[in-house]
VEXTORTOR-264621 format. One record per residue: x, y, z of N, C-alpha, C, O in turn; residue in one letter. Coordinates in steps of 0.2 Angstrom, whole numbers, plus 5000, padded with zeros to 4 digits. Atoms other than C-alpha are relative to their C-alpha. Last residue first. Layout:
<pts>
XYZXYZXYZXYZA;...
</pts>
This chain:
<pts>
500750024999492648855191499850015008499350015010D;500349954996494248935187499350005002499050055004R;500649975002495148775181499750065005499950055011S;500650024996496948755186499350034997499450094995P;500249964995498248795173499349975003499049945000A;500749975001498948655163499850045006499950025012E;499949935001500848625166499350045000499350105001Y;499849964994500848455174500150074999500250115004G;500549994995500848345158500350045006500950045007R;499749994993501848355143499550025005499150075004R;499850074998500948285128500350005007500349955010A;499350025001500248465127500149935002499749905006S;500150045006498348505126500749984998500849954993T;500150074999498248565144499949964994499749904994G;500750025002497948745139499949935002499349905001H;500449964996499548805148499249984999498849995004Q;499950024993500548665141499550045004499250015008R;500350065000499848705123500049975007499649945010K;500749995000500248885125499749945001499249935005F;500249974994502048835130499350025001499050015006N;500050054995502148725115499850025007499549995011E;500650045001501648865103500049945005499449935008E;500649964998502948975111499449964999498949965003N;500150014992504248835110499450045002499150025007K;500250074998503948815091499950005008499449975010A;500750015002503949005088499849935002499249925005L;500449974996505549025098499349994998498949985003Y;500050034993506448895089499550035005499250005008G;500450065001505948965072499949965007499449945008Q;500749985001506649135078499549944999499049945003Y;500249984993508249065084499250025000498950005004L;500150064996508448975067499850015007499349985010E;500650035002508049135058499949935004499449925006E;500649964998509349235068499349964998498949965002P;500149945004510649095065499450045003499050015007S;500749995000511248975078499950064997500050124999I;500250005007513048935074499349995000499049964996D;500350075001513448885093499750004993499449954991C;499550054999514649035093499849935000500149884998K;499550005005513349145086500549955000500749914996I;500350035006512049095098500550004994500549954991C;500050074999513249125113499649974993499949914991M;499350035001513649295106500049935001500349904997S;499950005007511749335105500749974998500849934994V;500450055003511549285123500149994993500249944990F;499750074998513049385129499649954997499849904994F;499350005003512449545120500349935001500549904996H;500150015007510649515126500649994996500749954992L;500150075000511149505144499949984993500149934991I;499450044998511949675142499949934999500349894997D;499649995006510349745134500749965001500949934996V;500350045005509349685148500450004994500549944991L;499850074998510549765160499749954995500049904994E;499350015001510349935151500249935002500649904998E;499950015007508449915150500849994999501049954995K;500350075001508349895169500249984992500449934991V;499550054998509450045171499849934999500249894997K;499450005004508350145160500649965002500949924998E;500150045007506750085168500750004996500849954993R;499749955006507350145185500049964994500449924992D;499650045006506250045197500250054995499850094992V;500350015007505750165211500449964996501049974995P;499949945004506650125228499649994993499549944991Q;500050015007506149995241500150074996499950124999P;500649965002506750025259500049994992500550014989N;499949935002507949885262499450034998498950004996K;499849974994507749715271500250074999500450115004W;500649984996506649655257500250035006499850065010W;499850004994508149655245499550035005499450095006K;500050074997507449605229500250005007500049955011F;500250014993507049785225499949935002499549925006N;500750014999507149785206499849985007499349945008V;500449945002508749865201499349995001498950035000E;499949944995509849745211499650064998499550105002N;500450024994509049595201500150065005499750085009L;500749985001509649675185499649995007499250035008L;500149925000511449675192499350024998499150075001E;499949974993511249495197500050075000499750105004A;500750014997510549455179500150025008499650055010L;500549955002512149535172499349995003499050045005E;499849934997513249425183499550054998499450105002A;500250014993512249265177500250075004499850095008V;500749995000512449325159499750005007499350045010I;500149925001514349345161499250015001499050065003A;499849974994514349165169499950084999499750115004L;500550024995513449095154500150045007499750075010T;500649955001514649195143499449985004499050035006E;499949934999516149115151499450044999499350095003K;499949994992515448935152500150085001499750105006Q;500750004998514848955133500050005008499650035011L;500349945002516649015128499350005003499050055006W;499749944996517448875138499650064998499550105003T;500250024993516348735130500250065004499850085008S;500749985000516648815112499849995008499450035010L;500450055003518548805114499350025001499150075006D;500350054996519448965119499649954996499449974990Y;500050075004520749075110499749955005500049925009Q;500450064997520649255115499949944996499749954990L;499750075001522049365109499749955003500049905006G;499850034994521349525116500349935000500549905005R;499649954996521249625100500249985007500750005009S;499449985003520749485089500450045005501050035006E;499650065000519449405101500750024997501250004999I;499850024993518649575104500549945000501049955004L;499549954998518649625086500349995007500949995008E;499450015004517849465081500550045002501150035003E;499750064998516549475095500749994996501249974999D;499749984994516149655090500449945003500949955005F;499449965001515849605072500350025007501050025007K;499550045003514749455077500750054999501250035000R;499750044995513749565089500649964997501149955000Q;499649954996513449695075500349965006500949975007L;499549985004512849555063500550055004501150045004Q;499550065001511849465076500650034996501150014998F;499750014993510949635081500549944999501149955002I;499549954999510649665062500450005007501050015007H;499450015005509849495059500650065001501150045002E;499650064997508749525074500649994996501149984999L;499649984994508249695067500449955004501049965006R;500549994994507749635050500550025006501150015006D;499850044994508949655035499550025006499450085007M;
</pts>
């Protein structure tokens, strides 16, 4: 089992236990809303770790706190994938396709216009 599959397996187990122990019964739309909001909250916590408050004296970025927030975001993201029946393989293949398209956009070879980087001449 690869690492992404293992993460999905662990998250599925956690979600099942959480739903059972707390008696949570939501439709897909409500789950996605709740988990999107949870990701937004975690992103705000991440933002607090990276000196976005220009009116305060900057502090060194704490890598461990940043990692903790990123892991929290990953938990909710993977949970959303599971609820949408997106497998680790499907997510991986989707990533590969989008990554290829992103390179094409930056190189000006995509059918989508407006992304190509300006020439450095």
